[in-house]
mmCIF file as gemmi writes it, N, C-alpha and C atoms, coordinates in Angstrom:
data_model
loop_
_atom_site.group_PDB
_atom_site.id
_atom_site.type_symbol
_atom_site.label_atom_id
_atom_site.label_alt_id
_atom_site.label_comp_id
_atom_site.label_asym_id
_atom_site.label_entity_id
_atom_site.label_seq_id
_atom_site.pdbx_PDB_ins_code
_atom_site.Cartn_x
_atom_site.Cartn_y
_atom_site.Cartn_z
_atom_site.occupancy
_atom_site.B_iso_or_equiv
_atom_site.pdbx_formal_charge
_atom_site.auth_seq_id
_atom_site.auth_asym_id
_atom_site.pdbx_PDB_model_num
ATOM 1 N N . MET Axp A 1 ? -19.424 26.611 28.206 1 0 ? 1 A 1
ATOM 2 C CA . MET Axp A 1 ? -20.422 27.717 27.56 1 0 ? 1 A 1
ATOM 3 C C . MET Axp A 1 ? -21.025 26.452 26.459 1 0 ? 1 A 1
ATOM 4 N N . THR Axp A 2 ? -22.506 26.5 25.945 1 0 ? 2 A 1
ATOM 5 C CA . THR Axp A 2 ? -23.224 25.537 25.3 1 0 ? 2 A 1
ATOM 6 C C . THR Axp A 2 ? -23.969 26.326 24.327 1 0 ? 2 A 1
ATOM 7 N N . THR Axp A 3 ? -23.711 25.718 23.225 1 0 ? 3 A 1
ATOM 8 C CA . THR Axp A 3 ? -23.894 26.721 21.924 1 0 ? 3 A 1
ATOM 9 C C . THR Axp A 3 ? -25.275 25.914 21.41 1 0 ? 3 A 1
ATOM 10 N N . SER Axp A 4 ? -25.944 26.743 21.102 1 0 ? 4 A 1
ATOM 11 C CA . SER Axp A 4 ? -27.421 26.161 20.166 1 0 ? 4 A 1
ATOM 12 C C . SER Axp A 4 ? -27.008 26.267 18.464 1 0 ? 4 A 1
ATOM 13 N N . LEU Axp A 5 ? -27.077 25.233 17.859 1 0 ? 5 A 1
ATOM 14 C CA . LEU Axp A 5 ? -26.94 24.868 16.27 1 0 ? 5 A 1
ATOM 15 C C . LEU Axp A 5 ? -27.784 24.783 15.921 1 0 ? 5 A 1
ATOM 16 N N . ASN Axp A 6 ? -27.785 25.354 14.569 1 0 ? 6 A 1
ATOM 17 C CA . ASN Axp A 6 ? -28.786 24.624 13.517 1 0 ? 6 A 1
ATOM 18 C C . ASN Axp A 6 ? -28.449 24.27 12.621 1 0 ? 6 A 1
ATOM 19 N N . THR Axp A 7 ? -29.157 23.187 12.315 1 0 ? 7 A 1
ATOM 20 C CA . THR Axp A 7 ? -28.491 21.746 11.691 1 0 ? 7 A 1
ATOM 21 C C . THR Axp A 7 ? -29.57 21.969 10.034 1 0 ? 7 A 1
ATOM 22 N N . SER Axp A 8 ? -29.617 21.538 8.997 1 0 ? 8 A 1
ATOM 23 C CA . SER Axp A 8 ? -29.621 21.629 7.714 1 0 ? 8 A 1
ATOM 24 C C . SER Axp A 8 ? -31.028 21.31 8.009 1 0 ? 8 A 1
ATOM 25 N N . LEU Axp A 9 ? -31.655 20.477 8.749 1 0 ? 9 A 1
ATOM 26 C CA . LEU Axp A 9 ? -33.102 20.101 8.859 1 0 ? 9 A 1
ATOM 27 C C . LEU Axp A 9 ? -33.498 20.777 9.85 1 0 ? 9 A 1
ATOM 28 N N . ASN Axp A 10 ? -33.101 22.319 10.1 1 0 ? 10 A 1
ATOM 29 C CA . ASN Axp A 10 ? -34.257 23.077 10.766 1 0 ? 10 A 1
ATOM 30 C C . ASN Axp A 10 ? -33.728 22.553 12.278 1 0 ? 10 A 1
ATOM 31 N N . THR Axp A 11 ? -33.112 21.696 13.086 1 0 ? 11 A 1
ATOM 32 C CA . THR Axp A 11 ? -33.158 21.727 14.529 1 0 ? 11 A 1
ATOM 33 C C . THR Axp A 11 ? -32.532 22.347 14.772 1 0 ? 11 A 1
ATOM 34 N N . THR Axp A 12 ? -31.847 21.932 16.049 1 0 ? 12 A 1
ATOM 35 C CA . THR Axp A 12 ? -31.307 23.066 17.223 1 0 ? 12 A 1
ATOM 36 C C . THR Axp A 12 ? -31.064 21.795 18.052 1 0 ? 12 A 1
ATOM 37 N N . ILE Axp A 13 ? -29.735 21.919 18.025 1 0 ? 13 A 1
ATOM 38 C CA . ILE Axp A 13 ? -28.49 21.048 19.025 1 0 ? 13 A 1
ATOM 39 C C . ILE Axp A 13 ? -27.785 21.836 20.111 1 0 ? 13 A 1
ATOM 40 N N . SER Axp A 14 ? -28.132 21.341 21.483 1 0 ? 14 A 1
ATOM 41 C CA . SER Axp A 14 ? -27.142 21.967 22.166 1 0 ? 14 A 1
ATOM 42 C C . SER Axp A 14 ? -26.083 21.423 22.322 1 0 ? 14 A 1
ATOM 43 N N . THR Axp A 15 ? -24.949 22.1 22.386 1 0 ? 15 A 1
ATOM 44 C CA . THR Axp A 15 ? -23.367 21.275 21.861 1 0 ? 15 A 1
ATOM 45 C C . THR Axp A 15 ? -22.656 21.677 23.051 1 0 ? 15 A 1
ATOM 46 N N . PRO Axp A 16 ? -21.817 21.495 24.418 1 0 ? 16 A 1
ATOM 47 C CA . PRO Axp A 16 ? -21.258 21.774 25.219 1 0 ? 16 A 1
ATOM 48 C C . PRO Axp A 16 ? -19.91 22.041 24.552 1 0 ? 16 A 1
ATOM 49 N N . LEU Axp A 17 ? -19.393 23.262 24.565 1 0 ? 17 A 1
ATOM 50 C CA . LEU Axp A 17 ? -17.974 23.549 24.041 1 0 ? 17 A 1
ATOM 51 C C . LEU Axp A 17 ? -16.704 23.061 25.234 1 0 ? 17 A 1
ATOM 52 N N . SER Axp A 18 ? -15.977 22.884 25.519 1 0 ? 18 A 1
ATOM 53 C CA . SER Axp A 18 ? -14.769 22.824 26.32 1 0 ? 18 A 1
ATOM 54 C C . SER Axp A 18 ? -13.669 23.645 25.842 1 0 ? 18 A 1
ATOM 55 N N . ASN Axp A 19 ? -13.048 24.021 27.015 1 0 ? 19 A 1
ATOM 56 C CA . ASN Axp A 19 ? -11.869 24.684 26.705 1 0 ? 19 A 1
ATOM 57 C C . ASN Axp A 19 ? -11.093 24.491 25.673 1 0 ? 19 A 1
ATOM 58 N N . ARG Axp A 20 ? -10.759 23.027 25.372 1 0 ? 20 A 1
ATOM 59 C CA . ARG Axp A 20 ? -9.725 22.465 24.447 1 0 ? 20 A 1
ATOM 60 C C . ARG Axp A 20 ? -10.638 22.709 23.119 1 0 ? 20 A 1
ATOM 61 N N . ASP Axp A 21 ? -12.075 23.097 23.194 1 0 ? 21 A 1
ATOM 62 C CA . ASP Axp A 21 ? -12.5 22.859 21.744 1 0 ? 21 A 1
ATOM 63 C C . ASP Axp A 21 ? -12.694 24.45 21.108 1 0 ? 21 A 1
ATOM 64 N N . ARG Axp A 22 ? -12.623 25.59 22.586 1 0 ? 22 A 1
ATOM 65 C CA . ARG Axp A 22 ? -12.818 26.623 21.784 1 0 ? 22 A 1
ATOM 66 C C . ARG Axp A 22 ? -10.973 27.275 21.336 1 0 ? 22 A 1
ATOM 67 N N . ALA Axp A 23 ? -9.939 26.358 21.956 1 0 ? 23 A 1
ATOM 68 C CA . ALA Axp A 23 ? -8.817 26.474 21.88 1 0 ? 23 A 1
ATOM 69 C C . ALA Axp A 23 ? -8.133 26.291 20.532 1 0 ? 23 A 1
ATOM 70 N N . VAL Axp A 24 ? -8.898 24.962 19.699 1 0 ? 24 A 1
ATOM 71 C CA . VAL Axp A 24 ? -8.958 24.809 18.445 1 0 ? 24 A 1
ATOM 72 C C . VAL Axp A 24 ? -9.382 25.56 17.362 1 0 ? 24 A 1
ATOM 73 N N . LEU Axp A 25 ? -10.905 25.874 18.111 1 0 ? 25 A 1
ATOM 74 C CA . LEU Axp A 25 ? -11.76 27.141 17.2 1 0 ? 25 A 1
ATOM 75 C C . LEU Axp A 25 ? -10.467 27.918 17.039 1 0 ? 25 A 1
ATOM 76 N N . ARG Axp A 26 ? -9.595 28.842 18.156 1 0 ? 26 A 1
ATOM 77 C CA . ARG Axp A 26 ? -8.458 29.73 17.642 1 0 ? 26 A 1
ATOM 78 C C . ARG Axp A 26 ? -7.626 29.826 16.695 1 0 ? 26 A 1
ATOM 79 N N . ALA Axp A 27 ? -7.41 27.999 17.307 1 0 ? 27 A 1
ATOM 80 C CA . ALA Axp A 27 ? -5.829 27.641 16.14 1 0 ? 27 A 1
ATOM 81 C C . ALA Axp A 27 ? -6.575 27.776 14.408 1 0 ? 27 A 1
ATOM 82 N N . VAL Axp A 28 ? -7.742 27.43 14.672 1 0 ? 28 A 1
ATOM 83 C CA . VAL Axp A 28 ? -8.13 27.306 13.295 1 0 ? 28 A 1
ATOM 84 C C . VAL Axp A 28 ? -8.33 28.76 12.365 1 0 ? 28 A 1
ATOM 85 N N . ALA Axp A 29 ? -8.764 29.477 13.378 1 0 ? 29 A 1
ATOM 86 C CA . ALA Axp A 29 ? -9.607 31.324 13.096 1 0 ? 29 A 1
ATOM 87 C C . ALA Axp A 29 ? -7.957 31.788 12.656 1 0 ? 29 A 1
ATOM 88 N N . ALA Axp A 30 ? -6.749 31.025 13.461 1 0 ? 30 A 1
ATOM 89 C CA . ALA Axp A 30 ? -5.44 31.491 13.22 1 0 ? 30 A 1
ATOM 90 C C . ALA Axp A 30 ? -4.639 31.028 12.31 1 0 ? 30 A 1
ATOM 91 N N . GLY Axp A 31 ? -5.07 30.505 11.311 1 0 ? 31 A 1
ATOM 92 C CA . GLY Axp A 31 ? -4.853 29.463 10.159 1 0 ? 31 A 1
ATOM 93 C C . GLY Axp A 31 ? -3.773 28.582 10.777 1 0 ? 31 A 1
ATOM 94 N N . ARG Axp A 32 ? -3.641 28 11.852 1 0 ? 32 A 1
ATOM 95 C CA . ARG Axp A 32 ? -2.592 26.897 11.809 1 0 ? 32 A 1
ATOM 96 C C . ARG Axp A 32 ? -2.88 25.45 11.919 1 0 ? 32 A 1
ATOM 97 N N . CYS Axp A 33 ? -4.681 25.367 11.407 1 0 ? 33 A 1
ATOM 98 C CA . CYS Axp A 33 ? -4.703 23.74 11.036 1 0 ? 33 A 1
ATOM 99 C C . CYS Axp A 33 ? -5.119 23.252 9.941 1 0 ? 33 A 1
ATOM 100 N N . GLU Axp A 34 ? -4.785 22.206 10.096 1 0 ? 34 A 1
ATOM 101 C CA . GLU Axp A 34 ? -5.384 21.346 8.208 1 0 ? 34 A 1
ATOM 102 C C . GLU Axp A 34 ? -5.948 20.156 8.98 1 0 ? 34 A 1
ATOM 103 N N . MET Axp A 35 ? -7.091 19.848 8.05 1 0 ? 35 A 1
ATOM 104 C CA . MET Axp A 35 ? -7.583 18.848 7.937 1 0 ? 35 A 1
ATOM 105 C C . MET Axp A 35 ? -6.971 17.462 6.944 1 0 ? 35 A 1
ATOM 106 N N . PRO Axp A 36 ? -7.025 16.232 7.409 1 0 ? 36 A 1
ATOM 107 C CA . PRO Axp A 36 ? -6.54 15.447 6.848 1 0 ? 36 A 1
ATOM 108 C C . PRO Axp A 36 ? -6.933 14.695 5.323 1 0 ? 36 A 1
ATOM 109 N N . ASP Axp A 37 ? -6.606 13.862 4.798 1 0 ? 37 A 1
ATOM 110 C CA . ASP Axp A 37 ? -6.842 13.313 3.628 1 0 ? 37 A 1
ATOM 111 C C . ASP Axp A 37 ? -7.76 11.736 3.843 1 0 ? 37 A 1
ATOM 112 N N . GLY Axp A 38 ? -8.06 11.49 5.163 1 0 ? 38 A 1
ATOM 113 C CA . GLY Axp A 38 ? -8.76 10.174 5.781 1 0 ? 38 A 1
ATOM 114 C C . GLY Axp A 38 ? -7.729 9.527 6.316 1 0 ? 38 A 1
ATOM 115 N N . SER Axp A 39 ? -6.502 9.665 6.504 1 0 ? 39 A 1
ATOM 116 C CA . SER Axp A 39 ? -5.432 8.644 6.245 1 0 ? 39 A 1
ATOM 117 C C . SER Axp A 39 ? -5.461 8.127 8.054 1 0 ? 39 A 1
ATOM 118 N N . GLY Axp A 40 ? -6.544 8.923 8.826 1 0 ? 40 A 1
ATOM 119 C CA . GLY Axp A 40 ? -6.661 8.188 10.19 1 0 ? 40 A 1
ATOM 120 C C . GLY Axp A 40 ? -6.499 8.919 10.905 1 0 ? 40 A 1
ATOM 121 N N . HIS Axp A 41 ? -5.946 10.456 10.511 1 0 ? 41 A 1
ATOM 122 C CA . HIS Axp A 41 ? -5.566 11.404 11.541 1 0 ? 41 A 1
ATOM 123 C C . HIS Axp A 41 ? -7.12 12.751 11.505 1 0 ? 41 A 1
ATOM 124 N N . SER Axp A 42 ? -7.274 13.084 12.614 1 0 ? 42 A 1
ATOM 125 C CA . SER Axp A 42 ? -8.433 13.675 12.82 1 0 ? 42 A 1
ATOM 126 C C . SER Axp A 42 ? -8.534 15.094 12.371 1 0 ? 42 A 1
ATOM 127 N N . LEU Axp A 43 ? -7.193 15.91 12.996 1 0 ? 43 A 1
ATOM 128 C CA . LEU Axp A 43 ? -6.795 17.234 12.637 1 0 ? 43 A 1
ATOM 129 C C . LEU Axp A 43 ? -5.572 17.517 12.616 1 0 ? 43 A 1
ATOM 130 N N . MET Axp A 44 ? -5.181 18.332 12.24 1 0 ? 44 A 1
ATOM 131 C CA . MET Axp A 44 ? -3.317 18.77 12.221 1 0 ? 44 A 1
ATOM 132 C C . MET Axp A 44 ? -3.283 19.989 13.085 1 0 ? 44 A 1
ATOM 133 N N . ILE Axp A 45 ? -2.571 20.347 13.965 1 0 ? 45 A 1
ATOM 134 C CA . ILE Axp A 45 ? -2.024 21.486 13.868 1 0 ? 45 A 1
ATOM 135 C C . ILE Axp A 45 ? -0.975 21.846 14.205 1 0 ? 45 A 1
ATOM 136 N N . ASP Axp A 46 ? -0.239 23.17 13.579 1 0 ? 46 A 1
ATOM 137 C CA . ASP Axp A 46 ? 1.605 23.285 13.543 1 0 ? 46 A 1
ATOM 138 C C . ASP Axp A 46 ? 2.041 22.198 13.038 1 0 ? 46 A 1
ATOM 139 N N . GLY Axp A 47 ? 1.429 21.442 11.999 1 0 ? 47 A 1
ATOM 140 C CA . GLY Axp A 47 ? 1.912 20.225 11.807 1 0 ? 47 A 1
ATOM 141 C C . GLY Axp A 47 ? 1.701 19.2 12.773 1 0 ? 47 A 1
ATOM 142 N N . LEU Axp A 48 ? 1.532 18.754 12.985 1 0 ? 48 A 1
ATOM 143 C CA . LEU Axp A 48 ? 0.936 17.521 14.266 1 0 ? 48 A 1
ATOM 144 C C . LEU Axp A 48 ? -0.134 17.293 13.954 1 0 ? 48 A 1
ATOM 145 N N . CYS Axp A 49 ? -0.412 16.124 14.554 1 0 ? 49 A 1
ATOM 146 C CA . CYS Axp A 49 ? -1.271 15.323 14.982 1 0 ? 49 A 1
ATOM 147 C C . CYS Axp A 49 ? -2.094 16.166 16.062 1 0 ? 49 A 1
ATOM 148 N N . CYS Axp A 50 ? -3.175 16.429 16.517 1 0 ? 50 A 1
ATOM 149 C CA . CYS Axp A 50 ? -4.107 17.058 17.607 1 0 ? 50 A 1
ATOM 150 C C . CYS Axp A 50 ? -3.938 15.569 18.581 1 0 ? 50 A 1
ATOM 151 N N . CYS Axp A 51 ? -3.667 15.953 19.792 1 0 ? 51 A 1
ATOM 152 C CA . CYS Axp A 51 ? -3.419 14.875 20.772 1 0 ? 51 A 1
ATOM 153 C C . CYS Axp A 51 ? -5.315 14.691 20.823 1 0 ? 51 A 1
ATOM 154 N N . ASP Axp A 52 ? -6.233 15.091 21.187 1 0 ? 52 A 1
ATOM 155 C CA . ASP Axp A 52 ? -7.653 15.072 20.699 1 0 ? 52 A 1
ATOM 156 C C . ASP Axp A 52 ? -8.409 14.333 19.957 1 0 ? 52 A 1
ATOM 157 N N . GLN Axp A 53 ? -7.945 12.869 19.495 1 0 ? 53 A 1
ATOM 158 C CA . GLN Axp A 53 ? -8.362 12.607 17.805 1 0 ? 53 A 1
ATOM 159 C C . GLN Axp A 53 ? -9.891 12.792 17.375 1 0 ? 53 A 1
ATOM 160 N N . PHE Axp A 54 ? -11.049 13.081 18.55 1 0 ? 54 A 1
ATOM 161 C CA . PHE Axp A 54 ? -12.185 13.637 17.97 1 0 ? 54 A 1
ATOM 162 C C . PHE Axp A 54 ? -12.515 14.672 18.164 1 0 ? 54 A 1
ATOM 163 N N . VAL Axp A 55 ? -11.614 15.847 18.221 1 0 ? 55 A 1
ATOM 164 C CA . VAL Axp A 55 ? -12.223 17.328 18.707 1 0 ? 55 A 1
ATOM 165 C C . VAL Axp A 55 ? -12.433 17.671 17.073 1 0 ? 55 A 1
ATOM 166 N N . GLY Axp A 56 ? -11.417 17.212 15.693 1 0 ? 56 A 1
ATOM 167 C CA . GLY Axp A 56 ? -11.393 17.844 14.805 1 0 ? 56 A 1
ATOM 168 C C . GLY Axp A 56 ? -12.734 17.229 13.997 1 0 ? 56 A 1
ATOM 169 N N . PRO Axp A 57 ? -13.559 15.907 13.98 1 0 ? 57 A 1
ATOM 170 C CA . PRO Axp A 57 ? -14.433 15.336 13.937 1 0 ? 57 A 1
ATOM 171 C C . PRO Axp A 57 ? -15.581 16.099 14.65 1 0 ? 57 A 1
ATOM 172 N N . ARG Axp A 58 ? -15.723 16.326 15.201 1 0 ? 58 A 1
ATOM 173 C CA . ARG Axp A 58 ? -16.498 16.742 16.745 1 0 ? 58 A 1
ATOM 174 C C . ARG Axp A 58 ? -17.174 18.117 16.085 1 0 ? 58 A 1
ATOM 175 N N . LEU Axp A 59 ? -16.081 18.971 15.887 1 0 ? 59 A 1
ATOM 176 C CA . LEU Axp A 59 ? -15.886 20.27 15.724 1 0 ? 59 A 1
ATOM 177 C C . LEU Axp A 59 ? -16.779 20.07 14.213 1 0 ? 59 A 1
ATOM 178 N N . ALA Axp A 60 ? -16.216 19.133 12.882 1 0 ? 60 A 1
ATOM 179 C CA . ALA Axp A 60 ? -16.573 19.411 11.864 1 0 ? 60 A 1
ATOM 180 C C . ALA Axp A 60 ? -18.246 19.313 11.815 1 0 ? 60 A 1
ATOM 181 N N . GLY Axp A 61 ? -18.727 17.923 12.594 1 0 ? 61 A 1
ATOM 182 C CA . GLY Axp A 61 ? -19.683 17.819 12.82 1 0 ? 61 A 1
ATOM 183 C C . GLY Axp A 61 ? -20.719 18.192 12.737 1 0 ? 61 A 1
ATOM 184 N N . ALA Axp A 62 ? -20.299 19.273 13.832 1 0 ? 62 A 1
ATOM 185 C CA . ALA Axp A 62 ? -20.88 20.456 14.843 1 0 ? 62 A 1
ATOM 186 C C . ALA Axp A 62 ? -21.279 21.526 13.9 1 0 ? 62 A 1
ATOM 187 N N . GLY Axp A 63 ? -20.442 21.827 12.817 1 0 ? 63 A 1
ATOM 188 C CA . GLY Axp A 63 ? -20.405 22.699 11.532 1 0 ? 63 A 1
ATOM 189 C C . GLY Axp A 63 ? -19.695 24.165 12.209 1 0 ? 63 A 1
ATOM 190 N N . LEU Axp A 64 ? -18.567 23.567 12.331 1 0 ? 64 A 1
ATOM 191 C CA . LEU Axp A 64 ? -18.009 24.792 13.299 1 0 ? 64 A 1
ATOM 192 C C . LEU Axp A 64 ? -16.759 25.243 12.177 1 0 ? 64 A 1
ATOM 193 N N . ILE Axp A 65 ? -16.051 24.196 11.664 1 0 ? 65 A 1
ATOM 194 C CA . ILE Axp A 65 ? -14.787 24.498 10.979 1 0 ? 65 A 1
ATOM 195 C C . ILE Axp A 65 ? -15.324 23.401 9.48 1 0 ? 65 A 1
ATOM 196 N N . THR Axp A 66 ? -14.504 23.597 8.287 1 0 ? 66 A 1
ATOM 197 C CA . THR Axp A 66 ? -14.139 22.599 7.372 1 0 ? 66 A 1
ATOM 198 C C . THR Axp A 66 ? -13.353 23.085 6.68 1 0 ? 66 A 1
ATOM 199 N N . ALA Axp A 67 ? -12.857 22.636 5.524 1 0 ? 67 A 1
ATOM 200 C CA . ALA Axp A 67 ? -11.833 22.207 5.091 1 0 ? 67 A 1
ATOM 201 C C . ALA Axp A 67 ? -11.807 22.992 4.052 1 0 ? 67 A 1
ATOM 202 N N . ILE Axp A 68 ? -10.828 23.865 3.276 1 0 ? 68 A 1
ATOM 203 C CA . ILE Axp A 68 ? -11.354 24.994 2.399 1 0 ? 68 A 1
ATOM 204 C C . ILE Axp A 68 ? -10.187 23.871 0.915 1 0 ? 68 A 1
ATOM 205 N N . GLY Axp A 69 ? -11.608 23.803 -0.069 1 0 ? 69 A 1
ATOM 206 C CA . GLY Axp A 69 ? -11.302 22.989 -1.148 1 0 ? 69 A 1
ATOM 207 C C . GLY Axp A 69 ? -10.317 21.323 -0.922 1 0 ? 69 A 1
ATOM 208 N N . ARG Axp A 70 ? -9.448 20.903 -1.759 1 0 ? 70 A 1
ATOM 209 C CA . ARG Axp A 70 ? -9.279 19.032 -1.242 1 0 ? 70 A 1
ATOM 210 C C . ARG Axp A 70 ? -8.735 19.267 0.007 1 0 ? 70 A 1
ATOM 211 N N . ARG Axp A 71 ? -8.852 18.116 0.17 1 0 ? 71 A 1
ATOM 212 C CA . ARG Axp A 71 ? -8.026 17.576 1.649 1 0 ? 71 A 1
ATOM 213 C C . ARG Axp A 71 ? -7.205 16.901 0.841 1 0 ? 71 A 1
ATOM 214 N N . PRO Axp A 72 ? -5.784 16.718 1.804 1 0 ? 72 A 1
ATOM 215 C CA . PRO Axp A 72 ? -5.47 17.652 3.262 1 0 ? 72 A 1
ATOM 216 C C . PRO Axp A 72 ? -5.491 19.186 2.132 1 0 ? 72 A 1
ATOM 217 N N . GLY Axp A 73 ? -6.21 19.86 3.326 1 0 ? 73 A 1
ATOM 218 C CA . GLY Axp A 73 ? -5.916 21.005 3.492 1 0 ? 73 A 1
ATOM 219 C C . GLY Axp A 73 ? -6.049 21.795 4.285 1 0 ? 73 A 1
ATOM 220 N N . PRO Axp A 74 ? -6.176 23.603 4.526 1 0 ? 74 A 1
ATOM 221 C CA . PRO Axp A 74 ? -6.145 24.23 5.497 1 0 ? 74 A 1
ATOM 222 C C . PRO Axp A 74 ? -7.861 24.032 5.996 1 0 ? 74 A 1
ATOM 223 N N . ALA Axp A 75 ? -7.945 24.319 7.642 1 0 ? 75 A 1
ATOM 224 C CA . ALA Axp A 75 ? -9.186 24.239 8.133 1 0 ? 75 A 1
ATOM 225 C C . ALA Axp A 75 ? -9.632 25.537 7.932 1 0 ? 75 A 1
ATOM 226 N N . GLN Axp A 76 ? -11.075 25.931 8.184 1 0 ? 76 A 1
ATOM 227 C CA . GLN Axp A 76 ? -11.542 27.178 8.323 1 0 ? 76 A 1
ATOM 228 C C . GLN Axp A 76 ? -12.691 27.064 9.197 1 0 ? 76 A 1
ATOM 229 N N . LEU Axp A 77 ? -13.213 28.52 9.83 1 0 ? 77 A 1
ATOM 230 C CA . LEU Axp A 77 ? -14.104 28.296 10.482 1 0 ? 77 A 1
ATOM 231 C C . LEU Axp A 77 ? -15.171 28.574 9.504 1 0 ? 77 A 1
ATOM 232 N N . THR Axp A 78 ? -16.232 28.16 9.998 1 0 ? 78 A 1
ATOM 233 C CA . THR Axp A 78 ? -17.314 28.501 9.269 1 0 ? 78 A 1
ATOM 234 C C . THR Axp A 78 ? -18.372 29.633 10.013 1 0 ? 78 A 1
ATOM 235 N N . SER Axp A 79 ? -19.445 29.877 9.442 1 0 ? 79 A 1
ATOM 236 C CA . SER Axp A 79 ? -20.011 31.475 9.96 1 0 ? 79 A 1
ATOM 237 C C . SER Axp A 79 ? -20.652 31.079 11.447 1 0 ? 79 A 1
ATOM 238 N N . SER Axp A 80 ? -20.486 30.093 11.687 1 0 ? 80 A 1
ATOM 239 C CA . SER Axp A 80 ? -21.245 29.467 13.148 1 0 ? 80 A 1
ATOM 240 C C . SER Axp A 80 ? -19.857 29.272 14.077 1 0 ? 80 A 1
ATOM 241 N N . GLY Axp A 81 ? -18.89 28.668 13.65 1 0 ? 81 A 1
ATOM 242 C CA . GLY Axp A 81 ? -17.445 28.814 14.219 1 0 ? 81 A 1
ATOM 243 C C . GLY Axp A 81 ? -17.375 30.002 14.747 1 0 ? 81 A 1
ATOM 244 N N . ARG Axp A 82 ? -17.361 31.236 13.805 1 0 ? 82 A 1
ATOM 245 C CA . ARG Axp A 82 ? -16.783 32.765 13.564 1 0 ? 82 A 1
ATOM 246 C C . ARG Axp A 82 ? -17.414 33.202 15.093 1 0 ? 82 A 1
ATOM 247 N N . ALA Axp A 83 ? -19.108 32.643 14.777 1 0 ? 83 A 1
ATOM 248 C CA . ALA Axp A 83 ? -20.159 33.667 16.104 1 0 ? 83 A 1
ATOM 249 C C . ALA Axp A 83 ? -19.434 32.925 17.643 1 0 ? 83 A 1
ATOM 250 N N . ILE Axp A 84 ? -19.419 31.465 17.547 1 0 ? 84 A 1
ATOM 251 C CA . ILE Axp A 84 ? -18.874 31.438 18.809 1 0 ? 84 A 1
ATOM 252 C C . ILE Axp A 84 ? -17.725 31.943 19.163 1 0 ? 84 A 1
ATOM 253 N N . LEU Axp A 85 ? -16.707 32.02 18.559 1 0 ? 85 A 1
ATOM 254 C CA . LEU Axp A 85 ? -15.298 32.549 19.004 1 0 ? 85 A 1
ATOM 255 C C . LEU Axp A 85 ? -15.585 33.789 19.257 1 0 ? 85 A 1
ATOM 256 N N . GLU Axp A 86 ? -16.435 34.863 18.94 1 0 ? 86 A 1
ATOM 257 C CA . GLU Axp A 86 ? -16.884 35.849 18.776 1 0 ? 86 A 1
ATOM 258 C C . GLU Axp A 86 ? -17.721 36.302 20.318 1 0 ? 86 A 1
ATOM 259 N N . ALA Axp A 87 ? -18.639 35.273 20.376 1 0 ? 87 A 1
ATOM 260 C CA . ALA Axp A 87 ? -18.994 35.717 21.614 1 0 ? 87 A 1
ATOM 261 C C . ALA Axp A 87 ? -18.581 35.147 22.7 1 0 ? 87 A 1
ATOM 262 N N . ALA Axp A 88 ? -17.77 34.42 22.674 1 0 ? 88 A 1
ATOM 263 C CA . ALA Axp A 88 ? -16.688 33.706 24.134 1 0 ? 88 A 1
ATOM 264 C C . ALA Axp A 88 ? -15.681 34.9 24.742 1 0 ? 88 A 1
């Protein structure tokens, strides 16, 4: 699945989402993820470091997930992330 994301510069970026990306989005939606405080971990799922160290920064950079409040803290879907999950 390829998604088109609008960035703050009003450009569109096509980003292919893997099955793992969609699984992480579902885990975030279920409240199972935490974004770290910059200690070198990319994303915590069920209290464990995600085996794909790049998935958290990649999804956050694409504007699909964000941290709630201070870090470390719970991750949440953005409106774009919710839209992608609903379309899948």
